[in-house]
C-alpha positions as CSV (number, residue, x, y, z in Angstrom):
1,M,0.0,0.0,0.0
2,L,1.2,3.6,-0.8
3,L,-0.1,6.6,1.1
4,T,-0.4,10.3,0.2
5,E,-2.0,13.1,2.2
6,R,-5.4,12.3,0.8
7,L,-5.1,8.9,-0.8
8,L,-4.5,5.2,-0.2
9,L,-3.2,3.3,-3.2
10,R,-3.7,-0.4,-2.7
11,P,-4.5,-3.8,-4.4
12,F,-8.0,-4.1,-5.8
13,R,-10.6,-5.9,-3.8
14,A,-13.8,-7.8,-5.0
15,A,-15.9,-5.1,-3.4
16,D,-14.4,-2.5,-5.8
17,A,-16.0,-4.0,-8.9
18,P,-19.2,-1.8,-8.8
19,A,-17.3,1.4,-8.5
20,L,-14.7,0.3,-11.1
21,S,-17.5,-0.6,-13.5
22,A,-19.2,2.8,-12.9
23,Y,-16.3,5.1,-13.7
24,R,-15.0,3.0,-16.5
25,S,-18.4,3.1,-18.1
26,D,-18.3,6.8,-18.6
27,P,-17.8,7.5,-22.3
28,Q,-15.4,10.4,-21.5
29,V,-13.3,8.3,-19.3
30,A,-13.2,5.4,-21.8
31,R,-12.4,7.7,-24.8
32,Y,-8.6,7.3,-24.5
33,Q,-8.4,4.0,-22.7
34,G,-8.1,0.4,-23.9
35,W,-11.8,-0.5,-23.2
36,D,-15.2,0.6,-24.5
37,A,-18.0,2.1,-22.5
38,P,-20.0,0.8,-20.9
39,F,-17.7,-1.4,-18.8
40,P,-20.2,-4.1,-17.6
41,I,-20.0,-5.2,-13.9
42,E,-19.1,-8.8,-15.1
43,S,-16.0,-7.2,-16.8
44,A,-15.2,-5.3,-13.7
45,I,-15.5,-8.5,-11.6
46,A,-13.3,-10.4,-13.9
47,F,-10.7,-7.5,-14.0
48,V,-10.5,-7.6,-10.2
49,A,-10.3,-11.2,-10.0
50,G,-7.5,-11.3,-12.5
51,L,-5.5,-8.9,-10.3
52,D,-5.9,-11.1,-7.1
53,G,-2.6,-12.1,-5.6
54,R,-0.6,-10.4,-8.3
55,D,2.8,-9.3,-7.1
56,P,3.4,-5.5,-7.5
57,R,7.1,-6.1,-8.1
58,A,6.7,-8.7,-10.8
59,E,7.1,-8.0,-14.5
60,G,3.7,-7.1,-16.2
61,W,0.9,-4.9,-15.1
62,F,-0.1,-4.1,-11.5
63,Q,-3.1,-1.9,-11.0
64,F,-3.4,0.2,-7.9
65,A,-6.8,1.2,-6.7
66,V,-7.0,4.8,-5.8
67,Q,-9.0,5.3,-2.6
68,L,-9.9,8.6,-0.7
69,R,-8.4,8.1,2.9
70,G,-11.3,10.3,4.3
71,T,-14.3,8.5,2.9
72,G,-12.9,5.2,1.5
73,A,-14.3,5.9,-1.9
74,L,-12.6,4.3,-4.9
75,I,-11.9,7.1,-7.2
76,G,-9.7,5.6,-9.9
77,D,-6.6,3.5,-10.7
78,V,-3.1,3.8,-11.6
79,G,-1.3,1.0,-13.4
80,A,2.4,0.2,-13.6
81,N,3.7,-2.3,-16.2
82,R,7.3,-3.3,-15.1
83,H,9.5,-4.6,-17.8
84,D,13.2,-4.8,-18.9
85,R,13.8,-7.2,-16.1
86,G,12.3,-4.6,-13.6
87,R,14.4,-1.7,-14.7
88,Q,11.7,0.2,-16.4
89,A,7.9,0.6,-16.1
90,E,5.1,2.1,-18.1
91,I,2.3,3.9,-16.3
92,G,-1.3,4.6,-17.1
93,F,-4.0,6.2,-15.1
94,T,-7.8,6.6,-14.8
95,L,-9.8,8.8,-12.5
96,A,-13.6,9.0,-12.1
97,P,-15.1,12.2,-13.6
98,R,-16.4,13.5,-10.2
99,Y,-12.8,13.5,-8.8
100,Q,-11.0,15.1,-11.8
101,G,-9.7,18.7,-11.4
102,H,-8.9,18.3,-7.7
103,G,-5.3,17.2,-7.8
104,Y,-5.9,13.6,-7.0
105,A,-4.6,12.2,-10.3
106,A,-1.3,14.1,-9.9
107,E,-1.1,13.0,-6.2
108,A,-1.8,9.3,-7.2
109,V,0.5,9.2,-10.3
110,G,3.3,11.2,-8.5
111,R,3.2,8.7,-5.6
112,V,3.4,5.7,-7.8
113,V,6.3,7.1,-9.9
114,H,8.1,8.1,-6.7
115,H,7.6,4.5,-5.3
116,L,9.0,3.0,-8.6
117,L,12.0,5.3,-9.1
118,A,13.0,6.5,-5.6
119,E,11.8,3.5,-3.5
120,E,12.1,0.5,-5.8
121,G,15.1,1.8,-7.8
122,L,13.8,1.4,-11.3
123,H,15.8,3.4,-13.9
124,R,13.0,4.9,-16.0
125,V,9.2,5.4,-16.1
126,H,7.4,6.1,-19.3
127,A,3.9,6.8,-20.6
128,S,2.0,6.9,-23.8
129,V,-0.8,9.4,-24.2
130,D,-3.3,9.9,-27.1
131,A,-2.3,13.4,-28.4
132,R,-5.9,14.6,-27.9
133,N,-5.8,13.8,-24.2
134,E,-4.4,17.2,-23.2
135,R,-5.1,16.9,-19.5
136,S,-3.1,13.7,-19.1
137,A,-0.2,15.2,-21.1
138,R,-0.2,18.3,-19.0
139,L,-0.3,16.2,-15.8
140,L,2.8,14.2,-16.8
141,E,4.5,17.5,-17.7
142,R,3.7,19.0,-14.3
143,L,5.1,15.9,-12.6
144,G,8.5,16.3,-14.4
145,F,8.1,13.9,-17.3
146,R,9.9,14.9,-20.5
147,R,8.1,14.7,-23.8
148,E,10.2,12.3,-25.9
149,G,8.2,12.2,-29.0
150,L,5.1,12.4,-31.1
151,E,4.2,9.4,-33.3
152,V,1.9,10.7,-36.0
153,Q,-1.2,8.5,-36.7
154,S,0.6,5.6,-35.2
155,Q,-2.2,4.0,-33.4
156,W,-5.6,2.7,-34.9
157,W,-7.7,3.5,-32.0
158,K,-11.5,3.0,-31.8
159,G,-12.1,3.3,-35.6
160,E,-9.5,6.1,-36.3
161,W,-5.8,6.8,-36.7
162,T,-4.5,8.7,-33.7
163,D,-1.3,10.5,-32.7
164,D,0.6,9.1,-29.7
165,L,2.7,11.3,-27.4
166,R,5.7,9.6,-25.5
167,Y,6.8,10.8,-22.1
168,A,9.4,9.6,-19.6
169,V,11.3,10.5,-16.5
170,L,14.6,8.9,-15.3
171,A,15.3,8.3,-11.6
172,S,18.2,10.8,-11.8
173,E,15.8,13.5,-13.0
174,W,13.0,12.4,-10.5
175,S,15.3,12.9,-7.6
176,R,15.8,16.6,-8.5
177,S,12.2,17.3,-9.3
178,A,9.7,19.1,-7.1
179,S,7.5,16.0,-7.2
180,S,10.1,13.7,-5.6
181,D,8.3,13.6,-2.2
182,P,4.6,13.5,-2.9
183,A,3.6,12.0,0.5
């Protein structure tokens, strides 16, 4: 489990499936993500079950449930995909619309990145963002990620060619950033 001032980042539980289904069913949330809305409760149950017992330090995706510490509400998730024998990770994040615009995404993503780079000792964390998703791109830039490139019409995504922005931050850069102690 990872803590911030307002959030608890933890493994998913079976009881999280209804909230997960609800926020992932919002068409605006699903627009830039790898699933389509609606995200049925059966899909949410299967998703959570597939994460059960997953080691957050193992290669592959680990999804952190993002919970408000004050109310216990599930407000989103942050995924970390470790690869390169654990030396690098890709991140992805989703937040329920009701909780967007309050700094929760930056707090949650910053905490996971800090954990990976400063606490776990990974060399690099990177992210891929649909170029139309300006809010996510700005969030990564605020956290100290460097824009490494733009791949023009590189993804066939939900029936259209889309541009893909690539971002990354090295452990050596993160240790100097203002985001290095998000807790």
